[in-house]
N, CA, C and O of each residue as an XYZ file, in Angstrom:
352
protein
N       0.815     -1.191      0.000
C       0.000      0.000      0.000
C       0.861      1.258      0.000
O       0.535      2.231     -0.679
N       1.950      1.246      0.751
C       2.834      2.404      0.791
C       3.473      2.669     -0.566
O       3.670      3.824     -0.945
N       3.796      1.611     -1.299
C       4.401      1.769     -2.622
C       3.427      2.455     -3.565
O       3.835      3.281     -4.381
N       2.157      2.127     -3.466
C       1.149      2.753     -4.318
C       0.968      4.234     -3.971
O       0.772      5.058     -4.864
N       1.032      4.570     -2.700
C       0.933      5.976     -2.297
C       2.126      6.763     -2.815
O       1.973      7.877     -3.316
N       3.321      6.180     -2.693
C       4.511      6.852     -3.223
C       4.423      6.997     -4.738
O       4.877      7.999     -5.291
N       3.845      6.009     -5.412
C       3.660      6.087     -6.855
C       2.707      7.202     -7.245
O       2.957      7.932     -8.205
N       1.616      7.335     -6.504
C       0.661      8.414     -6.774
C       1.313      9.773     -6.555
O       1.067     10.708     -7.317
N       2.139      9.890     -5.525
C       2.840     11.151     -5.277
C       3.852     11.454     -6.380
O       4.046     12.618     -6.731
N       4.500     10.426     -6.930
C       5.424     10.645     -8.038
C       4.684     11.112     -9.289
O       5.165     11.996     -9.998
N       3.520     10.525     -9.565
C       2.725     10.955    -10.712
C       2.230     12.388    -10.511
O       2.205     13.178    -11.455
N       1.841     12.718     -9.289
C       1.419     14.079     -8.974
C       2.574     15.058     -9.158
O       2.377     16.170     -9.649
N       3.775     14.645     -8.766
C       4.942     15.508     -8.946
C       5.237     15.713    -10.427
O       5.606     16.816    -10.830
N       5.082     14.674    -11.244
C       5.309     14.809    -12.685
C       4.288     15.768    -13.305
O       4.645     16.614    -14.125
N       3.028     15.633    -12.913
C       1.998     16.521    -13.439
C       2.228     17.960    -12.984
O       2.030     18.899    -13.755
N       2.640     18.129    -11.744
C       2.920     19.465    -11.225
C       4.101     20.086    -11.957
O       4.096     21.281    -12.253
N       5.108     19.277    -12.249
C       6.264     19.775    -12.985
C       5.869     20.257    -14.373
O       6.417     21.240    -14.870
N       4.923     19.572    -14.997
C       4.414     20.049    -16.284
C       3.637     21.356    -16.132
O       3.791     22.266    -16.947
N       2.814     21.452    -15.106
C       1.986     22.645    -14.904
C       2.794     23.866    -14.484
O       2.354     25.000    -14.669
N       3.961     23.637    -13.926
C       4.789     24.767    -13.500
C       5.289     25.578    -14.686
O       5.759     26.702    -14.509
N       5.198     25.034    -15.874
C       5.565     25.788    -17.080
C       4.713     27.046    -17.196
O       5.165     28.072    -17.704
N       3.453     26.952    -16.712
C       2.531     28.073    -16.767
C       2.271     28.654    -15.370
O       1.243     29.292    -15.141
N       3.190     28.433    -14.458
C       3.119     28.955    -13.083
C       1.861     28.491    -12.343
O       1.270     29.248    -11.573
N       1.465     27.254    -12.582
C       0.323     26.668    -11.880
C       0.857     25.665    -10.859
O       1.576     24.735    -11.224
N       0.518     25.843     -9.607
C       0.914     24.907     -8.552
C       2.304     25.149     -8.002
O       3.054     24.201     -7.770
N       2.654     26.401     -7.791
C       4.006     26.744     -7.329
C       4.265     26.182     -5.933
O       5.306     25.571     -5.690
N       3.329     26.388     -5.026
C       3.517     25.900     -3.656
C       3.555     24.373     -3.638
O       4.383     23.782     -2.945
N       2.668     23.736     -4.392
C       2.657     22.285     -4.466
C       3.970     21.768     -5.060
O       4.470     20.721     -4.650
N       4.521     22.500     -6.021
C       5.804     22.112     -6.609
C       6.934     22.122     -5.603
O       7.770     21.219     -5.593
N       6.964     23.133     -4.760
C       8.006     23.207     -3.738
C       7.829     22.088     -2.713
O       8.803     21.451     -2.311
N       6.586     21.849     -2.293
C       6.315     20.796     -1.307
C       6.686     19.427     -1.872
O       7.336     18.632     -1.193
N       6.278     19.149     -3.110
C       6.596     17.858     -3.713
C       8.091     17.725     -4.004
O       8.635     16.623     -3.936
N       8.752     18.822     -4.323
C      10.201     18.781     -4.516
C      10.926     18.408     -3.238
O      11.866     17.614     -3.257
N      10.489     18.982     -2.126
C      11.083     18.640     -0.830
C      10.781     17.184     -0.478
O      11.638     16.477      0.053
N       9.555     16.741     -0.778
C       9.194     15.337     -0.538
C      10.097     14.394     -1.327
O      10.588     13.406     -0.780
N      10.320     14.686     -2.596
C      11.166     13.819     -3.426
C      12.607     13.829     -2.919
O      13.268     12.790     -2.920
N      13.095     14.974     -2.491
C      14.455     15.026     -1.934
C      14.562     14.192     -0.665
O      15.526     13.447     -0.497
N      13.593     14.306      0.224
C      13.623     13.523      1.466
C      13.541     12.034      1.159
O      14.268     11.231      1.744
N      12.647     11.668      0.233
C      12.495     10.263     -0.130
C      13.773      9.725     -0.771
O      14.169      8.590     -0.503
N      14.413     10.522     -1.606
C      15.622     10.044     -2.282
C      16.789      9.912     -1.303
O      17.614      9.010     -1.451
N      16.870     10.787     -0.319
C      17.933     10.641      0.676
C      17.669      9.442      1.595
O      18.610      8.818      2.087
N      16.396      9.123      1.826
C      16.054      7.985      2.662
C      16.425      6.670      1.980
O      16.913      5.746      2.631
N      16.196      6.587      0.671
C      16.509      5.376     -0.091
C      17.811      5.547     -0.873
O      17.898      5.100     -2.016
N      18.803      6.170     -0.294
C      20.033      6.553     -0.991
C      20.836      5.365     -1.519
O      21.683      5.560     -2.390
N      20.611      4.162     -1.040
C      21.393      3.023     -1.520
C      21.026      2.637     -2.950
O      21.777      1.911     -3.602
N      19.897      3.105     -3.441
C      19.450      2.793     -4.791
C      20.005      3.822     -5.773
O      20.081      5.009     -5.457
N      20.391      3.366     -6.958
C      20.944      4.264     -7.984
C      19.872      5.236     -8.471
O      20.183      6.375     -8.816
N      18.625      4.801     -8.501
C      17.538      5.668     -8.955
C      17.353      6.870     -8.026
O      16.805      7.891     -8.441
N      17.795      6.761     -6.804
C      17.672      7.875     -5.868
C      18.534      9.052     -6.276
O      18.197     10.198     -5.976
N      19.627      8.795     -6.945
C      20.480      9.885     -7.422
C      19.749     10.691     -8.488
O      19.839     11.918     -8.511
N      19.025     10.007     -9.371
C      18.226     10.706    -10.368
C      17.070     11.438     -9.690
O      16.683     12.525    -10.118
N      16.524     10.844     -8.641
C      15.452     11.499     -7.887
C      15.926     12.801     -7.241
O      15.158     13.759     -7.142
N      17.163     12.841     -6.810
C      17.699     14.090     -6.250
C      17.666     15.184     -7.312
O      17.270     16.318     -7.041
N      18.086     14.831     -8.517
C      18.012     15.798     -9.619
C      16.588     16.204     -9.923
O      16.322     17.377    -10.188
N      15.661     15.248     -9.890
C      14.257     15.557    -10.157
C      13.679     16.468     -9.076
O      12.926     17.394     -9.377
N      14.029     16.205     -7.824
C      13.556     17.059     -6.738
C      14.099     18.472     -6.841
O      13.377     19.444     -6.617
N      15.376     18.579     -7.180
C      15.973     19.906     -7.340
C      15.363     20.647     -8.524
O      15.088     21.843     -8.432
N      15.150     19.943     -9.637
C      14.540     20.581    -10.793
C      13.101     20.987    -10.504
O      12.636     22.007    -11.012
N      12.392     20.206     -9.697
C      11.029     20.561     -9.336
C      11.003     21.850     -8.519
O      10.156     22.716     -8.741
N      11.911     21.969     -7.597
C      11.995     23.204     -6.797
C      12.424     24.378     -7.670
O      11.880     25.476     -7.546
N      13.398     24.153     -8.552
C      13.838     25.228     -9.445
C      12.723     25.658    -10.398
O      12.568     26.848    -10.673
N      11.952     24.703    -10.898
C      10.838     25.041    -11.784
C       9.784     25.851    -11.039
O       9.171     26.751    -11.613
N       9.569     25.534     -9.759
C       8.618     26.300     -8.963
C       9.104     27.725     -8.735
O       8.304     28.642     -8.550
N      10.423     27.901     -8.751
C      10.987     29.228     -8.557
C      11.153     29.995     -9.865
O      11.634     31.128     -9.862
N      10.756     29.383    -10.989
C      10.780     30.094    -12.256
C      11.779     29.584    -13.275
O      11.744     30.027    -14.423
N      12.672     28.670    -12.907
C      13.656     28.119    -13.842
C      13.058     26.894    -14.510
O      12.814     25.878    -13.859
N      12.824     26.994    -15.799
C      12.227     25.883    -16.540
C      13.093     25.636    -17.753
O      13.308     26.545    -18.554
N      13.588     24.437    -17.900
C      14.541     24.082    -18.939
C      14.022     22.871    -19.699
O      13.146     22.162    -19.202
N      14.538     22.623    -20.879
C      14.112     21.471    -21.678
C      14.436     20.153    -20.974
O      13.748     19.155    -21.190
N      15.466     20.136    -20.141
C      15.836     18.929    -19.387
C      14.730     18.548    -18.409
O      14.644     17.397    -17.981
N      13.902     19.492    -18.063
C      12.827     19.240    -17.114
C      11.890     18.146    -17.619
O      11.354     17.375    -16.822
N      11.690     18.071    -18.919
C      10.793     17.058    -19.472
C      11.339     15.646    -19.257
O      10.564     14.695    -19.156
N      12.638     15.503    -19.188
C      13.222     14.196    -18.874
C      12.831     13.785    -17.462
O      12.517     12.621    -17.213
N      12.849     14.736    -16.543
C      12.451     14.435    -15.171
C      10.947     14.182    -15.066
O      10.514     13.406    -14.214
N      10.154     14.816    -15.910
C       8.719     14.525    -15.944
C       8.502     13.073    -16.346
O       7.728     12.355    -15.713
N       9.186     12.645    -17.397
C       9.071     11.255    -17.839
C       9.585     10.288    -16.778
O       8.994      9.231    -16.559
N      10.680     10.647    -16.122
C      11.256      9.799    -15.071
C      10.261      9.592    -13.929
O      10.009      8.465    -13.502
N       9.706     10.697    -13.447
C       8.773     10.605    -12.322
C       7.483      9.880    -12.718
O       6.934      9.109    -11.931
N       7.010     10.128    -13.928
C       5.773      9.490    -14.372
C       5.957      7.974    -14.517
O       5.110      7.200    -14.070
N       7.057      7.554    -15.137
C       7.255      6.110    -15.309
C       7.507      5.430    -13.979
O       7.088      4.289    -13.782
N       8.188      6.112    -13.055
C       8.386      5.533    -11.731
C       7.069      5.399    -10.993
O       6.825      4.395    -10.324
N       6.229      6.399    -11.112
C       4.935      6.361    -10.452
C       4.034      5.279    -11.011
O       3.379      4.563    -10.254
N       3.994      5.154    -12.321
C       3.152      4.132    -12.949
C       3.657      2.734    -12.605
O       2.859      1.840    -12.323
N       4.973      2.538    -12.626
C       5.505      1.224    -12.290
C       5.269      0.894    -10.813
O       5.117     -0.276    -10.463
N       5.237      1.901     -9.952
C       4.933      1.654     -8.536
C       3.467      1.265     -8.337
O       3.143      0.492     -7.436
N       2.599      1.795     -9.169
C       1.189      1.446     -9.046
C       0.915      0.001     -9.450
O       0.010     -0.637     -8.912
N       1.694     -0.511    -10.394
C       1.463     -1.857    -10.868
C       2.397     -2.890    -10.226
O       2.395     -4.056    -10.622
N       3.186     -2.472     -9.248
C       4.105     -3.396     -8.576
C       3.394     -4.203     -7.519
O       4.014     -5.032     -6.853
C-alpha cells in the first residue's frame, strides 16, 4: 500500500512539474520537490535515488521560475516511476 501511495505522489509531482511551465501549482511544486528530496535521501542506496535528487531539485527550481528542456526528462522519469509503482 505504501508503494502505491509513493507512486501516486510521483505521478502528482510529474503533473505538477508540467503545470509549472505556466506557473500553476508553485507551492505544491516546492512541497513535492522537498518530498522527493527527502524520499531520495532515505533510499540513498538505490541508484535511482540519485536521479530522484536531480528531479527534486529541478522541481523546486521550476517552482521558482527556472524551466529548462531537461525538465521534461524528469517529468518522464517521475511518471514512469509512479506508474511502475502502481502496478508493482
